[in-house]
GUVOKE-986687 format. One record per atom (N, C-alpha, C): residue number from 0; x, y, z; residue in three letters. Coordinates in nm, 2 decimals. Example, Ala and Ser with C-alpha at 12.3 -4.5 7.8 and 13.67 -1.06 7.14 Angstrom:
BEGIN
    k       x       y       z    r
    0    1.32   -0.57    0.78  ala
    0    1.23   -0.45    0.78  ala
    0    1.32   -0.33    0.78  ala
    1    1.28   -0.22    0.71  ser
    1    1.37   -0.11    0.71  ser
    1    1.29    0.00    0.79  ser
end
This chain:
BEGIN
    k       x       y       z    r
    0   -1.49   -0.33   -4.03  met
    0   -1.44   -0.38   -3.90  met
    0   -1.31   -0.45   -3.92  met
    1   -1.22   -0.46   -3.82  phe
    1   -1.09   -0.52   -3.84  phe
    1   -1.07   -0.62   -3.73  phe
    2   -1.00   -0.72   -3.77  ser
    2   -0.94   -0.82   -3.68  ser
    2   -0.79   -0.83   -3.72  ser
    3   -0.71   -0.90   -3.64  pro
    3   -0.57   -0.91   -3.68  pro
    3   -0.54   -0.96   -3.82  pro
    4   -0.63   -1.05   -3.87  arg
    4   -0.60   -1.11   -4.00  arg
    4   -0.70   -1.08   -4.11  arg
    5   -0.82   -1.02   -4.07  ile
    5   -0.93   -1.00   -4.16  ile
    5   -0.98   -0.86   -4.15  ile
    6   -1.01   -0.80   -4.27  thr
    6   -1.09   -0.68   -4.27  thr
    6   -1.23   -0.71   -4.33  thr
    7   -1.33   -0.65   -4.27  leu
    7   -1.47   -0.68   -4.31  leu
    7   -1.54   -0.55   -4.34  leu
    8   -1.59   -0.54   -4.46  leu
    8   -1.67   -0.43   -4.50  leu
    8   -1.82   -0.47   -4.50  leu
    9   -1.91   -0.38   -4.45  tyr
    9   -2.05   -0.42   -4.44  tyr
    9   -2.14   -0.31   -4.47  tyr
   10   -2.26   -0.34   -4.52  leu
   10   -2.37   -0.24   -4.54  leu
   10   -2.50   -0.31   -4.50  leu
   11   -2.59   -0.24   -4.45  pro
   11   -2.73   -0.30   -4.42  pro
   11   -2.79   -0.34   -4.56  pro
   12   -2.86   -0.46   -4.55  ser
   12   -2.91   -0.51   -4.67  ser
   12   -3.04   -0.58   -4.64  ser
   13   -3.11   -0.62   -4.75  ser
   13   -3.24   -0.69   -4.73  ser
   13   -3.22   -0.84   -4.71  ser
   14   -3.10   -0.89   -4.74  ala
   14   -3.06   -1.03   -4.72  ala
   14   -2.92   -1.05   -4.68  ala
   15   -2.88   -1.16   -4.62  gln
   15   -2.74   -1.19   -4.59  gln
   15   -2.67   -1.22   -4.71  gln
   16   -2.57   -1.14   -4.75  val
   16   -2.49   -1.17   -4.87  val
   16   -2.34   -1.15   -4.83  val
   17   -2.25   -1.24   -4.88  met
   17   -2.11   -1.24   -4.85  met
   17   -2.03   -1.24   -4.98  met
   18   -1.93   -1.16   -4.99  gly
   18   -1.83   -1.17   -5.10  gly
   18   -1.69   -1.18   -5.04  gly
   19   -1.60   -1.24   -5.12  ile
   19   -1.46   -1.25   -5.08  ile
   19   -1.37   -1.18   -5.18  ile
   20   -1.28   -1.10   -5.14  ala
   20   -1.19   -1.03   -5.23  ala
   20   -1.05   -1.08   -5.20  ala
   21   -0.99   -1.15   -5.30  leu
   21   -0.85   -1.20   -5.29  leu
   21   -0.78   -1.15   -5.41  leu
   22   -0.65   -1.14   -5.39  ser
   22   -0.56   -1.10   -5.50  ser
   22   -0.46   -1.21   -5.52  ser
   23   -0.37   -1.19   -5.62  lys
   23   -0.27   -1.29   -5.64  lys
   23   -0.16   -1.29   -5.54  lys
   24   -0.16   -1.19   -5.45  lys
   24   -0.07   -1.18   -5.34  lys
   24   -0.10   -1.29   -5.24  lys
   25   -0.22   -1.35   -5.24  his
   25   -0.25   -1.46   -5.15  his
   25   -0.20   -1.59   -5.20  his
   26   -0.13   -1.60   -5.31  gly
   26   -0.07   -1.72   -5.36  gly
   26   -0.13   -1.77   -5.49  gly
   27   -0.10   -1.89   -5.53  lys
   27   -0.15   -1.94   -5.65  lys
   27   -0.30   -1.98   -5.63  lys
   28   -0.36   -2.02   -5.74  ala
   28   -0.50   -2.05   -5.74  ala
   28   -0.54   -2.15   -5.63  ala
   29   -0.46   -2.25   -5.61  val
   29   -0.49   -2.36   -5.51  val
   29   -0.50   -2.29   -5.37  val
   30   -0.41   -2.21   -5.33  gln
   30   -0.41   -2.14   -5.20  gln
   30   -0.53   -2.05   -5.19  gln
   31   -0.56   -1.97   -5.30  arg
   31   -0.67   -1.88   -5.30  arg
   31   -0.80   -1.95   -5.28  arg
   32   -0.82   -2.06   -5.35  asn
   32   -0.94   -2.14   -5.34  asn
   32   -0.96   -2.20   -5.21  asn
   33   -0.85   -2.25   -5.15  arg
   33   -0.85   -2.31   -5.01  arg
   33   -0.90   -2.20   -4.91  arg
   34   -0.84   -2.08   -4.93  leu
   34   -0.88   -1.97   -4.83  leu
   34   -1.02   -1.93   -4.85  leu
   35   -1.07   -1.93   -4.97  lys
   35   -1.21   -1.90   -5.00  lys
   35   -1.30   -2.00   -4.93  lys
   36   -1.27   -2.13   -4.94  arg
   36   -1.34   -2.24   -4.88  arg
   36   -1.35   -2.22   -4.73  arg
   37   -1.23   -2.19   -4.67  leu
   37   -1.23   -2.17   -4.53  leu
   37   -1.32   -2.05   -4.48  leu
   38   -1.31   -1.94   -4.56  ile
   38   -1.39   -1.83   -4.52  ile
   38   -1.54   -1.86   -4.54  ile
   39   -1.58   -1.92   -4.64  arg
   39   -1.72   -1.96   -4.66  arg
   39   -1.77   -2.05   -4.55  arg
   40   -1.69   -2.15   -4.51  ala
   40   -1.73   -2.24   -4.41  ala
   40   -1.75   -2.17   -4.27  ala
   41   -1.65   -2.08   -4.24  ala
   41   -1.66   -2.01   -4.11  ala
   41   -1.78   -1.91   -4.12  ala
   42   -1.80   -1.85   -4.23  tyr
   42   -1.91   -1.75   -4.24  tyr
   42   -2.05   -1.83   -4.23  tyr
   43   -2.06   -1.94   -4.29  asp
   43   -2.19   -2.01   -4.29  asp
   43   -2.22   -2.06   -4.14  asp
   44   -2.11   -2.10   -4.07  lys
   44   -2.13   -2.15   -3.93  lys
   44   -2.16   -2.03   -3.84  lys
   45   -2.11   -1.91   -3.86  asn
   45   -2.12   -1.80   -3.76  asn
   45   -2.21   -1.69   -3.81  asn
   46   -2.27   -1.69   -3.92  val
   46   -2.35   -1.58   -3.97  val
   46   -2.47   -1.55   -3.88  val
   47   -2.51   -1.65   -3.80  cys
   47   -2.62   -1.63   -3.70  cys
   47   -2.59   -1.53   -3.59  cys
   48   -2.46   -1.50   -3.58  leu
   48   -2.41   -1.41   -3.47  leu
   48   -2.44   -1.26   -3.51  leu
   49   -2.47   -1.24   -3.64  leu
   49   -2.50   -1.10   -3.69  leu
   49   -2.65   -1.07   -3.65  leu
   50   -2.67   -0.96   -3.59  gly
   50   -2.80   -0.93   -3.54  gly
   50   -2.90   -0.89   -3.65  gly
   51   -2.85   -0.85   -3.77  ala
   51   -2.94   -0.80   -3.88  ala
   51   -2.88   -0.85   -4.01  ala
   52   -2.95   -0.82   -4.12  asn
   52   -2.90   -0.86   -4.25  asn
   52   -2.80   -0.76   -4.30  asn
   53   -2.69   -0.81   -4.35  tyr
   53   -2.58   -0.72   -4.40  tyr
   53   -2.52   -0.78   -4.53  tyr
   54   -2.48   -0.69   -4.62  ser
   54   -2.40   -0.73   -4.73  ser
   54   -2.25   -0.72   -4.68  ser
   55   -2.18   -0.83   -4.69  val
   55   -2.04   -0.83   -4.63  val
   55   -1.94   -0.86   -4.73  val
   56   -1.83   -0.79   -4.73  val
   56   -1.71   -0.83   -4.81  val
   56   -1.60   -0.86   -4.72  val
   57   -1.54   -0.98   -4.73  val
   57   -1.43   -1.03   -4.65  val
   57   -1.30   -1.00   -4.72  val
   58   -1.21   -0.93   -4.66  leu
   58   -1.07   -0.90   -4.71  leu
   58   -0.97   -0.96   -4.62  leu
   59   -0.92   -1.08   -4.65  pro
   59   -0.81   -1.14   -4.57  pro
   59   -0.68   -1.07   -4.60  pro
   60   -0.59   -1.06   -4.49  lys
   60   -0.46   -0.99   -4.51  lys
   60   -0.37   -1.08   -4.60  lys
   61   -0.30   -1.01   -4.69  ala
   61   -0.21   -1.09   -4.78  ala
   61   -0.09   -1.13   -4.71  ala
   62   -0.03   -1.24   -4.75  gly
   62    0.10   -1.29   -4.70  gly
   62    0.08   -1.36   -4.57  gly
   63   -0.04   -1.39   -4.53  glu
   63   -0.06   -1.47   -4.40  glu
   63   -0.10   -1.61   -4.44  glu
   64   -0.06   -1.71   -4.35  lys
   64   -0.11   -1.84   -4.36  lys
   64   -0.23   -1.86   -4.27  lys
   65   -0.34   -1.91   -4.33  phe
   65   -0.46   -1.92   -4.25  phe
   65   -0.50   -2.06   -4.22  phe
   66   -0.55   -2.08   -4.10  thr
   66   -0.62   -2.20   -4.06  thr
   66   -0.76   -2.17   -4.04  thr
   67   -0.84   -2.28   -4.03  tyr
   67   -0.99   -2.26   -4.01  tyr
   67   -1.01   -2.18   -3.88  tyr
   68   -0.95   -2.22   -3.77  ser
   68   -0.97   -2.15   -3.64  ser
   68   -0.94   -2.00   -3.65  ser
   69   -0.83   -1.97   -3.72  gln
   69   -0.79   -1.83   -3.73  gln
   69   -0.90   -1.75   -3.81  gln
   70   -0.95   -1.81   -3.92  val
   70   -1.05   -1.74   -4.00  val
   70   -1.18   -1.72   -3.92  val
   71   -1.22   -1.83   -3.85  glu
   71   -1.34   -1.83   -3.77  glu
   71   -1.33   -1.72   -3.66  glu
   72   -1.21   -1.72   -3.59  lys
   72   -1.19   -1.62   -3.48  lys
   72   -1.20   -1.48   -3.53  lys
   73   -1.14   -1.46   -3.65  gly
   73   -1.14   -1.32   -3.71  gly
   73   -1.28   -1.28   -3.75  gly
   74   -1.36   -1.37   -3.81  leu
   74   -1.49   -1.34   -3.85  leu
   74   -1.58   -1.31   -3.72  leu
   75   -1.57   -1.39   -3.62  val
   75   -1.65   -1.38   -3.50  val
   75   -1.62   -1.24   -3.43  val
   76   -1.49   -1.21   -3.43  thr
   76   -1.45   -1.08   -3.37  thr
   76   -1.51   -0.96   -3.45  thr
   77   -1.51   -0.97   -3.58  cys
   77   -1.57   -0.86   -3.66  cys
   77   -1.72   -0.86   -3.64  cys
   78   -1.79   -0.98   -3.64  phe
   78   -1.93   -0.98   -3.62  phe
   78   -1.97   -0.92   -3.49  phe
   79   -1.89   -0.95   -3.38  lys
   79   -1.92   -0.89   -3.25  lys
   79   -1.91   -0.74   -3.25  lys
   80   -1.80   -0.69   -3.32  lys
   80   -1.78   -0.54   -3.33  lys
   80   -1.90   -0.48   -3.41  lys
   81   -1.94   -0.54   -3.51  ile
   81   -2.06   -0.49   -3.59  ile
   81   -2.18   -0.48   -3.50  ile
   82   -2.21   -0.58   -3.43  asn
   82   -2.33   -0.58   -3.34  asn
   82   -2.32   -0.48   -3.23  asn
   83   -2.20   -0.46   -3.17  ser
   83   -2.19   -0.37   -3.06  ser
   83   -2.20   -0.22   -3.12  ser
   84   -2.14   -0.20   -3.24  leu
   84   -2.15   -0.07   -3.30  leu
   84   -2.29   -0.03   -3.33  leu
   85   -2.36   -0.13   -3.39  cys
   85   -2.50   -0.10   -3.43  cys
   85   -2.59   -0.08   -3.31  cys
   86   -2.57   -0.15   -3.20  gln
   86   -2.65   -0.14   -3.08  gln
   86   -2.62    0.00   -3.02  gln
   87   -2.50    0.04   -3.02  ser
   87   -2.47    0.17   -2.96  ser
   87   -2.53    0.29   -3.05  ser
   88   -2.54    0.27   -3.18  gln
   88   -2.59    0.37   -3.26  gln
   88   -2.74    0.38   -3.25  gln
   89   -2.81    0.27   -3.23  ser
   89   -2.96    0.27   -3.23  ser
   89   -3.01    0.30   -3.09  ser
   90   -2.92    0.28   -2.99  gly
   90   -2.97    0.30   -2.85  gly
   90   -2.92    0.42   -2.78  gly
end
C-alpha cells in the first residue's frame, strides 16, 4: 500500500509484526533512529485499525523530513487501504 510518504508491504500472519527498512539515504544514524522511533510510536498507537493480523514492513520515502503527524497520517492511510482491499476480496 502507498501513501505520499510511506510504502507499506504486508502479508497475513498469525501475529502482528512490524519491521522498518531504512537506508543511509535517510541521513545519519541520529536521523534514522529518530525516524524509527516515530514509526514505532505511530504504529503502536494505530495498529488497532488493522482488521486482522499482518506482518508489515514500513518503507519511508528517502529524502523526506518527517514529523510524527505525517508518519501517523501515512500509516493510517495505508491501514485503511489494507482493510478496504481485504474486505472487497472476502466479500
